[in-house]
MIKEMI-256028 format. One record per residue (C-alpha): residue number from 1; x, y negated, z. Coordinates in steps of 0.05 Angstrom, whole numbers, plus 5000, padded with zeros to 4 digits. Each point is the difference from the previous one (the first is absolute). Last residue first. Layout:
@i->NUM u->X v->Y w->Z
...
***
This chain:
@i->136 u->2191 v->1553 w->6255
@i->135 u->5031 v->4984 w->5071
@i->134 u->4946 v->4957 w->5044
@i->133 u->5040 v->4956 w->5043
@i->132 u->4956 v->4968 w->5062
@i->131 u->4995 v->4933 w->5019
@i->130 u->4979 v->4962 w->5072
@i->129 u->4976 v->4932 w->5021
@i->128 u->4961 v->5000 w->5068
@i->127 u->4933 v->4953 w->5006
@i->126 u->4976 v->4987 w->5073
@i->125 u->4926 v->5002 w->5024
@i->124 u->4963 v->4977 w->5053
@i->123 u->4916 v->5006 w->4989
@i->122 u->4950 v->4973 w->5056
@i->121 u->4933 v->5022 w->4992
@i->120 u->4933 v->4971 w->5002
@i->119 u->4990 v->4991 w->4935
@i->118 u->5073 v->4979 w->4983
@i->117 u->5046 v->4955 w->5046
@i->116 u->5067 v->5004 w->4980
@i->115 u->4992 v->4938 w->4965
@i->114 u->4995 v->4954 w->5058
@i->113 u->5071 v->5009 w->5010
@i->112 u->5053 v->5059 w->5016
@i->111 u->5055 v->5023 w->4949
@i->110 u->5040 v->5064 w->5015
@i->109 u->5071 v->5003 w->4989
@i->108 u->5017 v->5022 w->4934
@i->107 u->5036 v->5075 w->4987
@i->106 u->5076 v->5003 w->4987
@i->105 u->5023 v->5058 w->4954
@i->104 u->4964 v->5058 w->4969
@i->103 u->5034 v->5064 w->4973
@i->102 u->4943 v->5047 w->4969
@i->101 u->5033 v->5071 w->4973
@i->100 u->4960 v->5037 w->5055
@i->99 u->5026 v->4958 w->5055
@i->98 u->5058 v->4946 w->5001
@i->97 u->4985 v->4947 w->5062
@i->96 u->5023 v->4929 w->5007
@i->95 u->4936 v->4974 w->5038
@i->94 u->4943 v->5051 w->4984
@i->93 u->4980 v->5025 w->5067
@i->92 u->5027 v->4939 w->5035
@i->91 u->4944 v->4961 w->4974
@i->90 u->4949 v->5037 w->5021
@i->89 u->5033 v->4994 w->5073
@i->88 u->4993 v->4924 w->4982
@i->87 u->4925 v->4996 w->4985
@i->86 u->4985 v->5045 w->5057
@i->85 u->5034 v->4952 w->5051
@i->84 u->4964 v->4936 w->4955
@i->83 u->4933 v->5041 w->5003
@i->82 u->5008 v->5026 w->5072
@i->81 u->5008 v->4916 w->5027
@i->80 u->4966 v->4962 w->4960
@i->79 u->4928 v->5003 w->5030
@i->78 u->4941 v->5048 w->4999
@i->77 u->4945 v->4952 w->4984
@i->76 u->5000 v->5030 w->4920
@i->75 u->4995 v->5072 w->4992
@i->74 u->5064 v->5023 w->4973
@i->73 u->5038 v->5012 w->4928
@i->72 u->5062 v->5019 w->4983
@i->71 u->5026 v->4983 w->4929
@i->70 u->5061 v->5029 w->4962
@i->69 u->5021 v->4968 w->4939
@i->68 u->5048 v->5039 w->4955
@i->67 u->5055 v->4963 w->4955
@i->66 u->5027 v->5005 w->4935
@i->65 u->5049 v->5047 w->4958
@i->64 u->5000 v->5052 w->4953
@i->63 u->5077 v->5022 w->4972
@i->62 u->5000 v->5041 w->4935
@i->61 u->5067 v->5042 w->5002
@i->60 u->5006 v->5036 w->4933
@i->59 u->5012 v->5079 w->5013
@i->58 u->4952 v->5025 w->4944
@i->57 u->5027 v->4968 w->4947
@i->56 u->5076 v->4968 w->5021
@i->55 u->5012 v->4935 w->4951
@i->54 u->4966 v->4960 w->5047
@i->53 u->5012 v->4975 w->5076
@i->52 u->4952 v->4953 w->5050
@i->51 u->4932 v->5003 w->4963
@i->50 u->4959 v->4949 w->5036
@i->49 u->4931 v->5012 w->5040
@i->48 u->4959 v->4952 w->5035
@i->47 u->4963 v->4991 w->5063
@i->46 u->4951 v->4950 w->5031
@i->45 u->4936 v->5016 w->5045
@i->44 u->5007 v->5067 w->5036
@i->43 u->4957 v->5004 w->5057
@i->42 u->5001 v->5039 w->5057
@i->41 u->4950 v->5008 w->5058
@i->40 u->4999 v->5001 w->5075
@i->39 u->4939 v->5000 w->5048
@i->38 u->4985 v->4979 w->5068
@i->37 u->4932 v->5015 w->5030
@i->36 u->4934 v->4977 w->4972
@i->35 u->4968 v->5059 w->5006
@i->34 u->4988 v->5012 w->4922
@i->33 u->5075 v->5014 w->4993
@i->32 u->5004 v->4952 w->4942
@i->31 u->4938 v->4970 w->4972
@i->30 u->5035 v->4948 w->4952
@i->29 u->4976 v->5034 w->4940
@i->28 u->5067 v->5008 w->4954
@i->27 u->5029 v->5035 w->5077
@i->26 u->5039 v->5045 w->4958
@i->25 u->5042 v->5054 w->5024
@i->24 u->4983 v->4979 w->5077
@i->23 u->5052 v->5015 w->5056
@i->22 u->4969 v->5010 w->5071
@i->21 u->5030 v->4961 w->5061
@i->20 u->5067 v->5009 w->5041
@i->19 u->5029 v->5063 w->4970
@i->18 u->5052 v->4980 w->4946
@i->17 u->5061 v->5031 w->4981
@i->16 u->4977 v->5058 w->4952
@i->15 u->4939 v->4972 w->4976
@i->14 u->5047 v->4929 w->4983
@i->13 u->5056 v->5048 w->4969
@i->12 u->4948 v->5040 w->4960
@i->11 u->4962 v->4937 w->4975
@i->10 u->5063 v->4962 w->4981
@i->9 u->5025 v->5067 w->4970
@i->8 u->4926 v->5014 w->4954
@i->7 u->5001 v->4927 w->4981
@i->6 u->5065 v->4997 w->4973
@i->5 u->5003 v->5068 w->4963
@i->4 u->4931 v->4980 w->4976
@i->3 u->5026 v->4939 w->4963
@i->2 u->4986 v->4931 w->5028
@i->1 u->4943 v->4951 w->4981
***
């Protein structure tokens, strides 16, 4: 899981720039908004931290790198046009950006296949690699 600095920065950027549907902080139950409307979640499937500099206690650079995943959930049967449009807008929010000490690279394109259909929902997602430096 990503460190708090990264989690807070990504969540703040999404909240400040996304108004098309609800943002669910933690959808472990799979219930979403409860009304069947689209929503978005953030996941942090992979991260690591490495020491970049040595010899300066308190001022050494530690670099966290990893990827976060944005998942957009729609009810099935609504077609692909809106999900694909929205996922591209979400990808643009994080493509090659620097914010709150986090640097992001190129978001992956979203895949569409039979695995997108889960429990009456259409899930479409992308992952964005990132890094953030911590000084300690």
